[in-house]
N, C-alpha and C positions, 0 to 999 in steps of 0.2 A: 470815801466808801459810804454806802448807805446802810444804816443799821436798823432800818424799819422793816426789813424783810424777815420772814420767819419761814423755816423750812419744814415745819410740821404739817401733817395732813389732818384735816378735820372734816366734819360734815356740816352742811348748812341745814336750815329748818326743813328742807324738802328731802333730806337724806342723801343728797348727792355729795360725793367726796370733793373737797376743795383744798387748795393750798391756803394756809392761814391768811388772814385778812390783810395781805400786803397791798392790794390795789388802793384801798381807801387811804392808808397812811402815806403811800408814795404819792398819790394824787394830791393829798394835802400839802406835802412837802414841795411838790412842783408848783402848786398854786402860790404858795408862799414865796418861792424863789422868783416866780414870774411877777410878783407884786400885784396879785389880782384876787378877786373873789370868784367863787364858782357855785353854780347850782345845777342840779340834774335836769336834763332836757329830754332824755330818752334812755330806754333800757331794752336790751335784746337778750336772746338766749345766751350769748357769749361775750357781749360787750356792754359797756355803759358809757353814755355821752354826758360830759360835764361842760356846761357853758361857762366860759371864763371872760370876765370883763374887768379892766383896770379902771377903777374910779379915780385914780390919781392922775389920769391923763387929762388935764384941763386944756392944754394947748395942743392944737392939731399937729404941730411939728414935733411934739414929744414922742419918743419911741421907747418901748420897753426893749431892753436888750438882755439876752439870756446867755450866760457863759456856758459854752459847750464843753469845756474841759478845764480842769483846774491848772493844768501845767502850761497851756499856751494861751488861755484866756481868749480863744476865738469867740466872737460874739455873733448872735443871730438876732435880727430884729423881729420882734413878736408883734403881730397885729393887736390893735386895741381890743378887738373881739376875737376870740378863738375857741376852739373845742378841744377838750382833752378826751380822747377815745381810750377808755380803759378796757383792755382785753381781760375779762374776768377769769380768774384762775379756777374755773370749774372743770374738772378733768373729763367728766362724761361727755360734755358738749364737744370738746375738741377731739375726743376719741371718735365721735360720730362723724366728724368732718375731716378726718385725717386724709381722706382720699384726694382732697384738693391740694395737699402739700407733699405727701409722701411720693406721689407720682409726677410731681412738677420737677422737670429736669434741672431747674435752677437750684432746688433746695433738697432734693431727695437724698443726696449723700450726707448732708448735715442732719437731716431729719432722723436718719437711722441711728445716729450717734448721740442724740440728745435725750436728757431726762424730761419728764413732763413739764417742769417749770420753764425750761429753756425752749421747749416746743411752742409754748404759749408766746414767748418773746419772738419766736420765729414768725408767728402769725402777724404780729405787729410789724415786723420788719418787711414781710411780704407785702402788706398793704402799702407801706411806705414806698417800696420800689415800684409797685404798680401805679400808684398815684403820680409818682415822679415821671414815669414814662408817659402817662396820659397828659400831664401838664405840658411836657415838652412837645407833644403832638398838637397842643391847642385844644384839647377836649375840656369843656367846662367841668371842673371837679374841685374838691377842696385842695388847697395848697398845703403841702407838708411844711411845718415849721421845724419840728425836731422830734426825735424818737428817744425815749429813755425806757429801756427794758420793755415792759408790756404796755406802756402808755405812749400814744401817738398824739402829738399836738398839731392841730390843723387849723386852717383859716375857717371862720364861721360863715356859713351860707345863710344869709338872712339880713334883716334890717331892724335897727332900733331895738335890739335885744330879742327880737322875735324870729325864731328859725323859719326858713322857707318851708312851705308845705310840701309833703310828698305829692307826687303827681296824682295819686289816687284820691287825695283830699282837696286838691286845688280846684277852684271854680274857673273854668275856662270857657270862653265863647267858642263857637264852632270854628271861627277863623283861627283863634289861638290854638285850639286842639289840632287843627290841620298843621299849623306851624310847628307845634310840638312834635307831631309825627315825623315830619321831614327832618327835624333836628335829630331825633332819636335814630332815624335811618342813617343819616350821615355820620353820627357819632359811633354807631355800631360798626360802620365800614372803617372809620378811622381807627377804632380800637383794634379791629382784626388786622387791617392791612398796614397801618402805620406803626401801631404799638405791638403788633404780634401777640395780642391778648384776646381772650374770651372772658366776658364778665362772669359767667357761670352762675349768676343769681339775679339776672336782670328782670325787673318787673316794675310796675307802677309803684311798688313799695320802696324801691331802691333808686328812684329818680326824684329829684326835687324840681320845683318850678319857682324860679326867681328871676326878676327883671325880664320877664317874657322869654326866658331861656331855660331849657332842660339842663340839669346838672346830674352827672352820674356820681353815686356814692357807694360805699360798702364794697370794696374790691379786694378784701383780704383773701377771698377764695378764688379770685380770678387767676386763670392759668393760660399757658401758651397753647396754641393749636396742636403742638406736638405731644401734649398730654395724651395718655392712652384713651381718654374719653372726652377729649377736647371738642370734637365735632358734635358729639351727643349733647354736651352742655350748651354749645352754640344753638343747636336745634331747639333745646328747651327754652333758651332765651328768646329765640324767634317766635316760638309758640306763645309765650307770655305777652310779648309786645304786640303780635298780630291780634291776639284775642282782645287785649285791652282797647286798642284803637278801633277795631271793628265794632266792638260794643259801644264805644264812644261816638260812633256815627261817622267816622272818617271814611268816606267812600273810596278814597284813593289808597287806603291801606292794603298792602300786599298780603296774600295769605302766607301761612307759615313756610310753605315750600318755596314760593317765590322770594320771600324775604331771606331765607337761608342761602339760596343761590346768589342773590344780590350782594349779601354781606361777604360771603366766603369767596365769591368768584368761581365757585364750582358749578358744574352743570349736571345735577342729578335729575334725571327725567322720570318722575313718578308723582302721581297725585294720591297715592296710597301710603299712609303713614308707616305701616309695617314694612312695606317694600323700601320706602325712602330710608328708614332707619337701618334696614339690613345693608343697604349700599353704603351708608355712613360707617357702619361698623366694619365693613370690608375695607374701606379706605383707611380707617384707624389701624386695622390689623397690618396692612401693608406698610404703613408709616412706622409702626412700632417695630416690625421686623427690620426695616431699613435702618432705624436708629440703633438697634441692638447690633446689627452687623457692621455698620460703618462708623458708629460712634459719633455721628454728626448730629449736632443740635443747633437749632436756629435761635438767634437773638437771646442767648442765655446769660449774657453779661449783666450782672447786677450792679456793676460800677457805673451807674447812670447819672451821677451827679446828685444823688439823693442827699438830703440834709444829714448832718452828723448824728451819730448815735452816742449816747452818754453812758459811760461806765457799765457796759453790758456784761462784764466778766464777774462782777461781785454778786453775792446773793443777798 
């Protein structure tokens, strides 16, 4: 059992309610167990990224192994470089984002029964399952190592301790930018058609450029197309992608309407955004009615071969 967790509610310097400072203590414990040092490499409104590196690995054949459970001593090989993604226990942020999980058919039943602390853990679990689906489909993304409560350990995308740049910050030649565009187009199709997922926050801020390849990151909010607003989120992703690559000078970049139809396989005929969105909402309404009447859900099994979770029942 981990005794570093505290169940009291406090406020941070900005006045937002938080659950007491468990993330730091648990991250420290995990870093120690992994036999590594860590430094902060990024911070967002609801997560913090810690870069982890084992200075004890002098031999290339040496592997860090992490015991996934005290009773069976199952081991997981940990990369020399990895990232600890700490889902911060700031309640306001997750309350603002609950639409991505409370209406996700994979998690909605569990969401309604959980307290705020365990909802935050559910976010970490959701990202784990989404990344696992993506990895199985061959989409470039971080590889999940292990999940413990609200901390997700993933492979590090970068080189020599330097994280790969976001696509918005990467310096690409016109040839590489065109290459990146077609990669993103193919990856969006794979995500939708093979993984049955919509990223729901896709932009140049959530794509990395590494080894002349685009990598998708930050998928805790990603949902299935059967989500009541799944197609609207896909349209938003398409608008972000189309706008970025058109501004970057990629002449071949499809407009938002063409991109949406190409990714989804739907054929919505309109060049007017209001009319296009109205047709999308009508499709969503019909799908929601069908799901409620038939109880049929697509691709909702979360038993997808994801890495093990550690001691998720204790506080």
